[in-house]
C-alpha positions as CSV (number, residue, x, y, z in Angstrom):
1,M,14.7,12.4,19.7
2,E,11.4,14.1,19.1
3,K,8.2,13.1,21.0
4,M,5.9,10.8,19.0
5,L,2.5,12.4,18.3
6,V,0.1,10.3,16.5
7,N,-2.5,12.9,15.9
8,G,-4.8,11.3,13.3
9,V,-6.2,8.3,11.6
10,S,-7.7,8.3,8.0
11,S,-8.9,5.8,5.5
12,N,-9.9,5.5,1.9
13,V,-12.1,2.8,0.5
14,K,-11.9,4.1,-3.0
15,V,-8.8,2.4,-4.0
16,A,-7.5,-0.9,-5.7
17,Q,-4.4,-3.0,-5.5
18,I,-2.7,-4.0,-8.6
19,S,-0.2,-6.8,-8.5
20,V,2.1,-7.5,-11.5
21,I,3.3,-11.0,-10.9
22,G,6.6,-12.4,-12.4
23,L,8.3,-9.4,-13.8
24,K,11.8,-9.9,-14.9
25,D,14.2,-9.1,-12.1
26,E,16.5,-6.8,-13.6
27,P,17.5,-3.1,-13.3
28,G,15.1,-0.6,-14.6
29,T,11.9,-2.6,-14.3
30,A,10.4,-0.6,-11.6
31,A,11.3,2.6,-13.5
32,K,9.8,1.5,-16.6
33,L,6.5,0.3,-14.8
34,F,6.0,3.5,-12.8
35,G,7.3,5.8,-15.5
36,A,4.7,4.6,-17.9
37,I,2.0,5.0,-15.2
38,A,3.3,8.6,-14.3
39,D,3.4,9.6,-18.0
40,K,-0.2,9.0,-18.1
41,D,-0.8,11.3,-15.0
42,Y,-1.8,8.6,-12.5
43,N,-0.8,8.3,-9.0
44,V,0.3,5.3,-7.2
45,E,0.8,4.6,-3.4
46,L,1.8,1.7,-1.1
47,I,4.4,0.1,-3.4
48,L,5.6,-3.2,-2.4
49,Q,8.2,-5.2,-4.4
50,S,9.0,-8.8,-3.5
51,I,12.3,-10.3,-3.2
52,G,13.5,-11.7,-6.5
53,R,13.2,-15.4,-7.0
54,D,14.4,-17.4,-10.0
55,G,14.9,-14.2,-12.0
56,V,11.5,-12.7,-11.3
57,K,9.9,-10.6,-8.8
58,D,6.3,-9.2,-8.1
59,I,5.5,-5.5,-7.6
60,S,2.1,-4.5,-6.0
61,F,0.8,-1.0,-5.6
62,V,-2.5,0.8,-4.7
63,V,-4.4,3.2,-7.0
64,N,-7.6,4.9,-7.1
65,E,-10.1,2.5,-8.0
66,E,-11.5,4.4,-10.9
67,D,-8.1,4.2,-12.5
68,A,-7.3,0.6,-12.0
69,D,-8.5,-0.7,-15.3
70,S,-6.7,2.1,-17.3
71,I,-3.6,1.4,-15.4
72,V,-3.8,-2.4,-16.0
73,D,-3.9,-1.5,-19.8
74,I,-0.9,0.6,-19.4
75,V,1.0,-2.3,-17.7
76,I,0.0,-4.7,-20.4
77,E,1.0,-2.1,-23.3
78,T,4.5,-1.4,-21.6
79,F,5.9,-4.8,-21.1
80,A,6.4,-7.2,-23.9
81,H,5.0,-10.8,-24.0
82,G,7.0,-12.8,-21.5
83,E,8.2,-9.9,-19.5
84,F,5.5,-10.7,-17.0
85,E,3.3,-13.5,-16.0
86,K,0.1,-12.0,-15.1
87,V,-1.7,-8.8,-13.6
88,N,-4.1,-9.1,-10.6
89,V,-6.5,-6.3,-9.6
90,D,-8.1,-6.4,-6.2
91,K,-11.0,-3.9,-5.9
92,N,-11.9,-5.1,-2.4
93,I,-9.0,-3.1,-0.8
94,G,-9.0,-0.1,1.6
95,I,-6.3,1.8,3.2
96,V,-5.9,3.0,6.8
97,S,-3.2,5.3,8.0
98,I,-2.0,7.0,11.3
99,K,-0.3,10.2,11.1
100,G,1.8,12.4,13.2
101,A,5.2,14.0,13.9
102,G,8.2,11.9,15.0
103,M,6.7,8.5,14.4
104,M,9.9,7.2,12.7
105,S,12.3,8.5,15.3
106,N,10.3,6.8,18.1
107,P,9.7,3.2,18.1
108,G,6.4,2.0,18.9
109,A,3.7,3.7,16.6
110,A,3.6,1.0,13.9
111,S,3.6,-1.8,16.4
112,M,0.7,-0.3,18.2
113,M,-1.0,0.0,14.9
114,F,-0.4,-3.4,13.9
115,E,-1.6,-4.8,17.4
116,A,-4.7,-2.9,17.1
117,L,-5.5,-4.7,13.8
118,Y,-4.4,-8.0,15.1
119,G,-6.6,-7.4,18.1
120,V,-9.7,-7.3,16.1
121,G,-8.6,-10.0,13.6
122,I,-7.7,-7.9,10.5
123,N,-4.9,-9.2,8.3
124,I,-2.7,-6.5,6.8
125,E,-2.2,-6.8,3.1
126,M,0.6,-4.1,2.6
127,I,2.5,-1.6,4.7
128,Y,3.9,1.9,3.9
129,T,5.7,4.1,6.4
130,S,7.2,7.6,6.1
131,E,8.5,10.1,8.7
132,I,4.9,11.2,9.5
133,K,2.6,8.3,8.3
134,V,2.0,4.5,8.7
135,T,-0.4,3.2,6.0
136,T,-1.7,-0.3,5.6
137,S,-4.0,-1.9,3.1
138,V,-6.6,-4.2,4.5
139,K,-9.9,-5.7,2.9
140,R,-12.5,-3.0,2.2
141,D,-15.1,-4.3,4.5
142,Q,-12.7,-4.4,7.4
143,V,-11.6,-0.7,7.0
144,E,-14.4,0.8,9.4
145,R,-13.5,-1.8,12.2
146,A,-9.8,-1.0,11.5
147,V,-10.3,2.7,12.0
148,A,-12.3,2.1,15.3
149,A,-9.6,-0.2,16.7
150,I,-6.8,2.1,15.8
151,R,-8.6,5.0,17.4
152,N,-9.2,3.0,20.6
153,K,-5.5,1.9,20.7
154,F,-4.3,5.5,20.4
155,V,-7.1,7.0,22.6
156,D,-6.2,10.6,21.9
157,I,-6.4,10.9,18.2
158,D,-9.2,12.3,16.4
């Protein structure tokens, strides 16, 4: 196992969260959604898909704030009437990440990050993990406090 090395914290407040509610829960839905967005050269991150219920599911994701309205138009153009219930956009979102080598092969980094946020009363909206990064979305006005709490928890970063 490689040694966990959390060596940075970053944030971005110029993002928006889009939630497509009540999509048909069938094969190809995510491919259709993200294919249409990619075809227009937009990037997405922090994708979260709910467990299906009664034949539908919800998919939420984070995009650059300046692209949000255009991406909503793409969603509406891509799916026929009745293929989803509604699209919500939250422009009051920011993302906070920790990064470093070996986080996924050593338990504890995500837990410590979540404890830091909990310790200052910040609720996590969405979570994304990779081999070198853990990212959460939180309310925009809490991003600065989240970064400070995480830096304090991981003392040796940044």
